Steps between C-alpha positions, in 0.01 A plus 500: 500500500213341695760396759653846516761456228600755238516445126853508355647471851343172616401360160676611184293537184533733203136603480395851609375556856131577449446149362617353832283740700195400297560131567561573867175694524299218341648236731470722806127546433418151374754292689843363403510261206143584402551439130127530422507856630803576288335365185182690585699822514643411159151463355375824658813681382437393141131594525597846631736546204222394264260744666736794446552400138123490462462849646770651280382338176141589582591864559704517182240317287188329635392227747538210253859606427560503874373144528722401207812639670420325829415169330815498286718564805336221699533257209854570385648531849492118491660497156682169514710455813364421845744743665298785348237421764737529797499802730831609347625853469421493128132449574497737797668796331232526231235624747682820611622560143145475365375721786761764410408465133129542579558813706727656237300414186161570658346779287512824695446866418643632826844660463584413859494123534587394858434135409831509313677509837343163578574370151867587542508342846360174368795433269748456790241272661512288185881515502509379860298198388709432188782719379438520119166675554675822597558575133124562460553852634659603169196461269272664758724806521536523121122477462448811710746694284346411164349775292200290402427452871502866603385691188147347478457613860630848431801470729839661459839336545518631856191300597651183356824563689304556821317170457820314414656658809216372718548150358871524570441636851280202587762266354785652703296529821394136486858381459611733779241358739600145410865582553426656838303195614778264390759721670305493826496120478875506446487316168513782242855419387426126491179556304681711239780246467288185468209643298702724265879478514524121506301468176784520252483224239720375218195429283518818294429563130858403415438136603345222294285394797327840507387467138407132536275583794364811329387322186386169651308634801360800316383272219315288756343812648398622154332169415326472838377860484439519124139631524607771742798605289292501184228705667751756626665530159167535318375754753810718480512477122135610475403589148172563325347170603379487774639843578782668680412444865799696626466801268371723781725332756841524341675603821353202688596263219855637505521455877391135474743433216782656703401287798512193275848595377648571843341179630715318246802646678372357828436158350849489347696661785626178658551317172296205631167570320310283746139450402350685797712805413274551198208589730639854490377525139137427582364838624597700190414213266148444634423873498621535143314189383170559682341729236565244227343218703200722572450576132532131413239401757263765369543368147614837372741349244616185330850354508521508121871429485445179701198391299279464810245709681561634848262261678753212537703723734315372807574140402869583460514668841322202657754265341787704644333508843458121507858450381635729772290319761640162396863619486486684832317217675761250385777728623338554838435129556873436474559743787253354748715239673767614749859388458581160647816612681337798679191290574720248680665783696160636601392160630826436689582837655364742754324823392776705667776330300682704236603350167724596212436419135787492253343532157447768239146540369146582605422137568797471735435822692142376528628213713484735800125533442457127440687416820325780695832581663680832519836543325819494703652782293399811317611336173183304419645463148876453463561743213689751720735214595543351153470803272225320309358716221128481445367416159639155424782400267768542771763337280480803270695724735715252690591450864742790504212742446294335772790500745538873442131550584522338844380761748791618720459376855220258412683190619589665830136603542389144434699360791404790727139401434581134564655595835192704594245231411667177388321289241377165627462374145667584170338400173747471214285535188798544269638153578217330309529720194700356210820696437416772752721811484442564869602182679568563870838335450599797285473726808754365756377705794143376474604144417726486805215629719260240358749215525600589858163563663237312297419150386293380205163370621278503192539485124213616279474573130495874570773520763727343759401570862775548759431516873714671763689232692479681832134591477235364730305371204806305386525341844138391476 
């Protein structure tokens, strides 16, 4: 995009378009490959989300509850996997969702609430950062229609319908504007196909893999976030000791519980249950749990059923924070070094050279960044050519299923791209994988092209490097 390219046309990915525009904006302002700037945006983005959670919890309860909500979000965002810290769509989508939640749940006595237009418009913004967040519109709309929301304010059903209509109008208008902008760029159809239509998956509730992932990964999340889950449960349950915090806020509690439930749909939609998907749970969980943490810090009750007083809570939270820091640091350290094969390409090629990487996975597509060379084709990952299904366990559905998922015309497009800007180097990352399902030899057209026009010049543990025989660099 910095070179004038278009997402989906010049580089195929399945993420929604606003994510790419955000990255482009950061690099355009801070300079290409300015990773510090990108990480700084990630930190500021999380702080902004925490600030909105603080404002909402403070308005619903008091300042200390606001601090509790913000602190719990900042702590449990790093709940046990370093990818939770990345500027992924899962992290990004929480800010507009929390902003919409804050605008909608903000206590108001005015029947006409124009801020609901903005709240509705923010949900498509979240969707355009990560698709599952779009489901957050449902609990917001249901909240406005609840009797215990409108009756304490003396409003009739018509007022609730008007407010729900304003929320819906903002939602529709935001999507319409996004569609118009994508249409003017000429990529509306491509954006719909790659970010929505191409997301079918065999990992549904009828498969063993779905349930294996559900129980194992959710169990890990539950253990890593045990204090947060316990606090949310105790807060919602209420009772006589320390009191029913949500008694006068039943509509808000219902909205947060609905958001928690529909977030489960988003986490499970792909059947992968990746750890960073669980970030979608955090906004409703921290808002539900914040009153309980506040009461514990104030010493308003004892945890009789656990046989301990509330004061050890800070020590428990500190233990979790240190554990997360150690786990995430260890994970990040493993990602610091660039791949050996792309590093060799970077040192032995010209900046204008194009390369092609044959390998399925984030590490392999990251070879383009390690080599600092642009791809020779729009297919920066080969899944449109192979029919690869995301989520692991490819043997569960067989090659026939994958062959059926090959994108029509993808192989023709690949060689059209190669004719337009031929690759000077090809890195075969699948050749060094044991028992790879995606050996180049399995795809005769690509193997013939590689065998005819390239020669092996380097063998590394993470890939074989082929150089174009007729290239100037080969002559040197």
